[in-house]
C-alpha positions in Angstrom: -25.0 23.7 -34.5 -22.9 25.0 -31.6 -20.7 22.4 -29.8 -20.0 22.4 -26.1 -17.4 25.1 -25.4 -14.2 24.3 -23.5 -15.6 26.1 -20.4 -18.8 24.0 -20.6 -17.0 20.7 -21.1 -14.4 21.2 -18.4 -16.9 23.0 -16.2 -19.0 19.7 -16.1 -15.9 17.8 -15.1 -15.0 20.3 -12.4 -18.5 19.9 -11.0 -18.6 16.1 -11.4 -15.3 15.7 -9.5 -16.2 18.2 -6.8 -13.8 20.5 -8.7 -11.0 19.2 -10.8 -8.9 22.1 -9.6 -9.5 21.2 -6.0 -8.7 17.5 -6.5 -5.5 18.3 -8.2 -4.4 20.7 -5.5 -5.1 18.3 -2.6 -4.0 15.1 -4.3 -2.5 15.0 -7.7 -1.8 18.4 -9.4 -3.0 21.9 -9.7 -4.9 22.7 -12.8 -5.4 26.3 -13.7 -8.9 27.5 -14.6 -9.2 26.7 -18.3 -10.1 29.0 -21.1 -12.6 31.5 -19.9 -15.8 32.0 -21.7 -14.7 31.3 -25.2 -16.8 29.0 -27.3 -16.0 27.3 -30.6 -18.3 26.2 -33.4 -17.2 22.9 -34.8 -16.8 23.3 -38.6 -18.0 19.8 -39.0 -21.7 19.7 -38.0 -21.8 15.9 -37.2 -18.9 16.2 -34.6 -21.3 17.5 -31.9 -23.0 14.2 -31.4 -19.7 12.4 -30.9 -18.6 15.2 -28.5 -21.7 14.7 -26.4 -21.2 11.0 -26.4 -17.6 11.3 -25.2 -18.6 13.7 -22.5 -21.4 11.3 -21.4 -18.9 8.5 -21.1 -16.7 10.8 -19.1 -19.4 11.8 -16.7 -20.3 8.1 -16.3 -16.7 7.3 -15.3 -16.1 5.3 -18.5 -12.9 7.0 -19.3 -11.7 4.4 -21.8 -14.9 4.7 -23.8 -14.5 8.5 -23.7 -10.9 8.4 -25.0 -11.9 6.0 -27.8 -14.7 8.3 -28.9 -12.3 11.3 -28.8 -10.0 9.3 -31.1 -12.9 8.7 -33.5 -13.7 12.5 -33.6 -10.0 13.2 -34.6 -10.2 10.6 -37.4 -13.5 11.9 -38.7 -13.2 15.6 -38.0 -9.5 16.6 -37.9 -10.4 20.3 -37.9 -11.3 20.1 -34.2 -8.3 18.0 -33.3 -6.6 20.6 -31.1 -9.7 20.8 -28.8 -10.1 17.0 -28.8 -6.5 16.4 -28.0 -6.8 18.8 -25.1 -9.9 16.9 -23.7 -8.0 13.7 -24.1 -5.1 15.1 -22.2 -7.5 16.1 -19.4 -9.1 12.6 -19.4 -5.8 10.8 -19.3 -4.6 12.9 -16.3 -8.0 12.9 -14.5 -7.5 11.9 -10.8 -10.6 9.6 -10.8 -9.4 7.7 -13.9 -8.0 4.6 -12.3 -6.0 4.0 -15.5 -4.8 7.6 -15.8 -1.5 8.0 -17.7 0.5 11.1 -17.3 2.7 10.3 -20.2 -0.3 9.9 -22.6 -1.7 13.2 -21.2 1.7 14.8 -22.0 1.7 13.5 -25.5 -1.8 15.1 -26.1 -0.9 18.5 -24.7 2.5 18.6 -26.4 0.8 17.8 -29.7 -1.5 20.8 -29.2 1.5 23.0 -28.5 3.6 21.7 -31.3 1.1 21.2 -34.1 -1.5 23.9 -33.4 0.4 27.2 -32.7 -2.7 29.3 -33.2 -5.0 27.1 -31.0 -7.0 28.6 -28.2 -5.9 25.6 -26.2 -2.2 26.1 -26.7 -1.7 28.2 -23.6 -3.7 25.9 -21.3 -1.8 22.9 -22.8 1.5 24.5 -21.9 0.3 25.1 -18.3 -0.9 21.5 -18.1 2.5 20.2 -19.3 4.2 22.1 -16.4 1.7 20.8 -13.9 2.0 17.2 -15.1 5.8 17.4 -15.0 5.5 18.7 -11.4 3.1 15.8 -10.5 5.4 13.2 -12.1 8.3 14.6 -10.1 6.3 14.4 -6.9 5.0 10.9 -7.7 8.5 9.7 -8.3 9.7 11.2 -5.0 6.7 9.5 -3.2 7.4 6.2 -4.9 11.1 6.4 -3.9 10.2 7.1 -0.3 7.7 4.3 -0.3 10.3 1.9 -1.7 12.7 3.1 1.0 10.1 2.6 3.6 9.4 -0.9 2.3 13.0 -1.8 2.4 13.3 -0.5 5.9 10.3 -2.5 7.1 11.7 -5.6 5.5 15.0 -5.1 7.2 13.2 -4.5 10.6 11.1 -7.6 10.1 14.2 -9.6 9.3 15.9 -8.3 12.5 12.7 -8.8 14.5 12.6 -12.4 13.3 16.3 -12.9 14.2 15.7 -11.4 17.6 12.7 -13.7 18.2 14.9 -16.7 17.2 17.6 -15.7 19.6 15.0 -15.2 22.4 13.7 -18.7 21.7 17.2 -20.1 21.9 17.8 -18.3 25.2 14.6 -19.6 26.6 15.5 -23.1 25.6 19.0 -22.8 27.2 17.4 -21.4 30.4 15.0 -24.3 30.5 17.8 -26.7 30.0 19.9 -25.1 32.8 16.8 -25.1 35.1 16.1 -28.7 34.3 19.6 -29.8 35.1 19.6 -27.8 38.4 19.5 -29.9 41.5 20.0 -27.2 44.1 16.6 -25.9 45.3 15.6 -22.3 45.5 15.8 -20.6 48.9 13.8 -17.5 48.2 11.0 -16.4 45.9 10.6 -12.8 45.1 7.2 -11.6 43.6 7.1 -8.0 42.3 3.5 -7.1 41.6 4.0 -3.9 39.7 6.6 -5.6 37.4 4.4 -8.7 37.2 7.5 -10.7 37.8 8.4 -13.8 39.9 12.1 -14.5 40.6 13.7 -17.7 42.1 17.0 -17.2 44.0 19.5 -19.7 45.4 22.2 -18.3 47.7 21.6 -14.8 46.3 21.9 -15.9 42.7 19.0 -15.6 40.3 17.9 -19.0 39.0 15.1 -17.8 36.7 12.4 -15.1 36.3 8.8 -15.6 35.2 6.1 -13.3 34.0 3.0 -13.6 36.1 -0.7 -12.7 36.4 -2.1 -11.5 39.7 -5.5 -11.0 41.3 -8.0 -9.1 39.3 -7.8 -6.2 41.7 -4.0 -6.1 42.0 -3.2 -2.6 43.4 -2.6 -2.6 47.2 -2.3 -5.4 49.8 -5.0 -8.0 50.3 -7.3 -6.9 53.2 -10.2 -9.2 53.2 -11.7 -12.3 51.7 -13.1 -11.9 48.2 -11.3 -8.6 47.4 -9.4 -10.3 44.5 -6.1 -8.7 45.8 -2.7 -10.4 45.8 -1.1 -10.0 49.3 2.0 -7.9 50.1 4.5 -9.0 52.7 6.8 -11.9 53.8 5.5 -15.4 53.8 6.5 -19.1 53.4 5.6 -21.9 51.2 3.6 -24.1 53.7 2.0 -26.7 51.5 1.8 -28.0 48.0 -0.9 -29.8 45.8 0.1 -32.1 43.0 -3.6 -32.5 42.1 -4.5 -28.8 41.9 -7.3 -27.6 39.7 -4.7 -25.1 38.4 -2.0 -27.6 37.4 0.1 -27.8 40.5 0.1 -25.2 43.3 2.3 -24.0 46.1 0.4 -22.6 49.1 1.6 -19.3 50.6 1.3 -18.8 54.3 -1.1 -15.8 54.0 -2.4 -14.3 56.3 0.6 -13.5 58.4 0.2 -11.7 61.7 0.2 -8.2 60.1 -2.6 -9.3 57.7 -4.6 -10.8 60.6 -4.3 -7.7 62.7 -5.4 -5.4 59.7 -8.4 -7.6 59.0 -9.4 -7.6 62.7 -9.2 -3.8 62.8 -11.5 -3.8 59.7 -13.8 -6.3 61.2 -13.5 -8.6 58.2 -12.1 -12.1 57.4 -8.6 -11.8 55.9 -9.3 -14.7 53.5 -6.8 -17.3 52.5 -5.9 -20.0 49.9 -3.3 -17.8 48.2 -1.1 -19.9 46.0 1.4 -19.9 43.2 -0.2 -22.0 40.5 -0.5 -22.8 36.8 -3.3 -22.4 34.3 -6.8 -23.9 35.2 -7.1 -27.4 34.0 -8.5 -27.5 30.5 -7.1 -24.2 29.5 -3.5 -25.0 29.1 -3.3 -24.1 25.4 -3.7 -20.4 26.4 -0.1 -20.6 27.4 2.0 -17.4 28.0 -0.9 -15.2 26.8 -2.6 -15.8 30.1 -0.4 -13.1 31.6 -1.7 -10.4 29.3 -4.3 -9.6 32.1 -4.7 -10.2 35.8 -7.3 -13.0 36.2 -6.8 -14.8 39.5 -8.7 -14.3 42.8 -5.5 -13.1 44.4 -3.1 -15.9 43.5 0.1 -15.7 41.4 -0.3 -17.6 38.1 2.4 -18.8 35.6 2.2 -21.2 32.7 1.9 -24.9 33.3 5.5 -25.6 32.1 6.8 -22.8 34.3 4.8 -24.1 37.2 6.4 -27.5 36.8 9.8 -25.9 37.1 8.8 -23.9 40.2 7.1 -26.8 41.8 10.3 -28.9 41.5 12.7 -26.1 42.6 10.8 -24.6 45.5 10.5 -26.8 48.6 8.1 -26.2 51.5 9.5 -23.7 53.9 11.0 -21.4 51.2 10.6 -17.7 52.0 8.3 -15.8 49.7 8.5 -12.0 49.6 5.7 -10.2 47.8 6.4 -6.5 47.0 3.9 -3.9 45.7 
């Protein structure tokens, strides 16, 4: 009985893997086309059944069972050991073998080269040895780079954590300074594009806050319901300690310029523009509220920030709102 030739056996594997050569080129190693067209008749008639069994295991993806069957063939039929060792080497190095072991594959190919100088598989084994050494070298370089990347990421995470801790300390110190401050602010600057509110006293910055604006923030407010935050110079003209948005300071919008623009457009300029906190019941959202513009034209901060602003900004304080 004629056994499967090297070309037939490896050809099946190339087809099953979408091309062992292609897989090795793109991901693992480059395998030269194996022995071309030569076939071998196993001197031991019964070895063919075990060979088919090993190949079936291989095609099913059961590589451990295939290797175990190959080992049995060598024990029972040592006359075909060179071919079987070559197949074991291929199986041990196969990309889809989750337990592939390049060192075991090298042992197989090296045994063929060393112990079977006249074998038809000797030349291909030598080529496979070269390719595996190349793959091991590449894998080691990749592993070294991955380890270096992991160390860099750990160092970055450590520094990021340290920076975050320092930022928390700075914020706590700022809050302490603001809490101890008795002199009120005399100017409020709101910069829409920067999403920033700054309190000043005698030209000195007291504190800055990240803000959310109206849902349609670009450009000055023109009419009631346009969801725009005004632009211009105003005053704090009222305050509400029972606001639905956790305290509020009313801004004297519309000013004369706003009223004139609305009149020319034939619309109502609207009103009720305030600096306020988060809507009652939604306080846990905290600083994340400022990740998007959500008000109807007002300027929003966190509840804790609003408590500071409410205490430091008296009625009559000038408010400048810039684009």
